[in-house]
C-alpha positions, 0 to 999 in steps of 0.5 A: 287554088281549087282542087276541082278538075276541069269539066266537073259539074258546076254544083260539085265545083262550087261545093268543093270551092266552098269546102276548100275555103272553109279548110283554109279559113280554119287553118288560118284560125278564122273559125267563123268564116270556116263555119260559114264556108262549110255551111255554104258547102252543105247547102250545095251537098247536104249529105256531107259528113266531112262538112259537119265534122269540120264545123264541129272542129271549128266550133270546138276551137271557139270553145263551143262544145255543145255546137261541136257535139251537135255537128259531129252527131249530124255527121254520124247521122249521115255516115255512122262509121265516120271515124273522125267524128267518132274519135272527136266525140270520144275525146270530147266526152272523155274531156267532159268526164262523160266516160260511159258515153266516151267508151260507147263511142270509142267502141264504135270507132274501134269497130269502124276502123280498117283492119290493121289500124 
Protein backbone atom coordinates (compact mmCIF):
# COMPACT_ATOMS: atom_id res chain seq x y z
CA UNK A 1 0.00 0.00 0.00
CA UNK A 2 2.85 2.35 -0.85
CA UNK A 3 2.41 5.86 -2.18
CA UNK A 4 5.68 5.66 -4.14
CA UNK A 5 5.26 6.43 -7.85
CA UNK A 6 6.80 4.03 -10.37
CA UNK A 7 10.27 5.05 -11.52
CA UNK A 8 11.16 6.62 -8.18
CA UNK A 9 14.79 6.38 -7.02
CA UNK A 10 15.07 3.07 -5.09
CA UNK A 11 16.52 4.78 -1.99
CA UNK A 12 13.64 7.29 -1.96
CA UNK A 13 11.18 4.45 -2.47
CA UNK A 14 12.69 2.46 0.42
CA UNK A 15 12.58 5.53 2.66
CA UNK A 16 8.95 6.22 1.78
CA UNK A 17 8.02 2.57 2.36
CA UNK A 18 9.67 2.60 5.80
CA UNK A 19 8.02 5.93 6.68
CA UNK A 20 4.58 4.66 5.61
CA UNK A 21 5.12 1.48 7.65
CA UNK A 22 5.97 3.68 10.64
CA UNK A 23 2.76 5.64 10.23
CA UNK A 24 0.76 2.42 9.99
CA UNK A 25 2.42 0.97 13.09
CA UNK A 26 1.86 4.20 15.00
CA UNK A 27 -1.82 4.32 14.07
CA UNK A 28 -2.09 0.70 15.20
CA UNK A 29 -0.63 1.55 18.59
CA UNK A 30 2.62 -0.34 18.00
CA UNK A 31 4.91 2.51 19.01
CA UNK A 32 8.15 0.49 19.22
CA UNK A 33 7.67 -0.77 15.67
CA UNK A 34 6.79 2.75 14.54
CA UNK A 35 9.96 4.17 16.05
CA UNK A 36 12.03 1.43 14.40
CA UNK A 37 10.49 2.18 10.99
CA UNK A 38 11.00 5.95 11.33
CA UNK A 39 14.63 5.28 12.33
CA UNK A 40 14.96 3.05 9.26
CA UNK A 41 13.64 5.93 7.14
CA UNK A 42 16.13 8.30 8.80
CA UNK A 43 19.00 5.96 7.94
CA UNK A 44 18.01 6.40 4.28
CA UNK A 45 17.25 10.13 4.51
CA UNK A 46 18.91 11.73 7.57
CA UNK A 47 17.46 15.18 6.87
CA UNK A 48 13.84 14.13 7.51
CA UNK A 49 12.23 16.37 10.15
CA UNK A 50 8.93 14.49 9.74
CA UNK A 51 10.72 11.28 10.79
CA UNK A 52 11.96 12.91 14.00
CA UNK A 53 8.54 14.46 14.62
CA UNK A 54 6.86 11.06 14.34
CA UNK A 55 9.48 9.42 16.56
CA UNK A 56 8.68 12.09 19.15
CA UNK A 57 4.96 11.45 18.85
CA UNK A 58 5.50 7.70 19.32
CA UNK A 59 7.81 8.30 22.29
CA UNK A 60 5.17 10.51 23.87
CA UNK A 61 2.59 7.74 23.43
CA UNK A 62 5.02 5.51 25.35
CA UNK A 63 5.06 8.19 28.11
CA UNK A 64 8.75 8.95 27.43
CA UNK A 65 8.61 12.74 27.44
CA UNK A 66 12.41 13.13 27.49
CA UNK A 67 12.88 11.09 24.31
CA UNK A 68 9.93 12.85 22.66
CA UNK A 69 11.45 16.24 23.46
CA UNK A 70 14.83 15.18 22.06
CA UNK A 71 13.27 13.93 18.82
CA UNK A 72 11.31 17.15 18.31
CA UNK A 73 14.43 19.22 18.98
CA UNK A 74 16.26 17.20 16.31
CA UNK A 75 13.42 17.92 13.86
CA UNK A 76 13.85 21.62 14.61
CA UNK A 77 17.60 21.42 14.04
CA UNK A 78 16.81 20.24 10.52
CA UNK A 79 13.89 22.62 9.95
CA UNK A 80 13.63 25.42 12.55
CA UNK A 81 10.09 26.33 11.43
CA UNK A 82 8.70 22.75 11.50
CA UNK A 83 5.30 23.71 12.87
CA UNK A 84 4.26 20.25 14.07
CA UNK A 85 7.40 19.94 16.20
CA UNK A 86 7.09 23.51 17.50
CA UNK A 87 3.48 22.90 18.52
CA UNK A 88 4.30 19.52 20.08
CA UNK A 89 7.10 21.04 22.15
CA UNK A 90 4.91 23.95 23.26
CA UNK A 91 2.22 21.52 24.40
CA UNK A 92 4.76 19.31 26.16
CA UNK A 93 6.31 22.28 27.97
CA UNK A 94 2.88 23.56 29.02
CA UNK A 95 1.96 20.12 30.36
CA UNK A 96 5.24 20.06 32.30
CA UNK A 97 4.53 23.56 33.63
CA UNK A 98 7.63 24.88 31.85
CA UNK A 99 5.69 27.97 30.88
CA UNK A 100 8.60 30.23 29.85
CA UNK A 101 9.88 27.60 27.42
CA UNK A 102 6.35 26.94 26.19
CA UNK A 103 5.82 30.64 25.52
CA UNK A 104 9.11 30.93 23.61
CA UNK A 105 8.33 27.88 21.45
CA UNK A 106 4.73 29.04 20.97
CA UNK A 107 5.98 32.40 19.70
CA UNK A 108 8.23 30.61 17.19
CA UNK A 109 5.27 28.48 16.10
CA UNK A 110 3.09 31.55 15.63
CA UNK A 111 5.83 33.31 13.66
CA UNK A 112 6.27 30.32 11.36
CA UNK A 113 2.56 29.75 10.73
CA UNK A 114 1.34 30.71 7.26
CA UNK A 115 -0.72 33.87 7.03
CA UNK A 116 -4.38 33.27 7.79
CA UNK A 117 -3.76 30.48 10.32
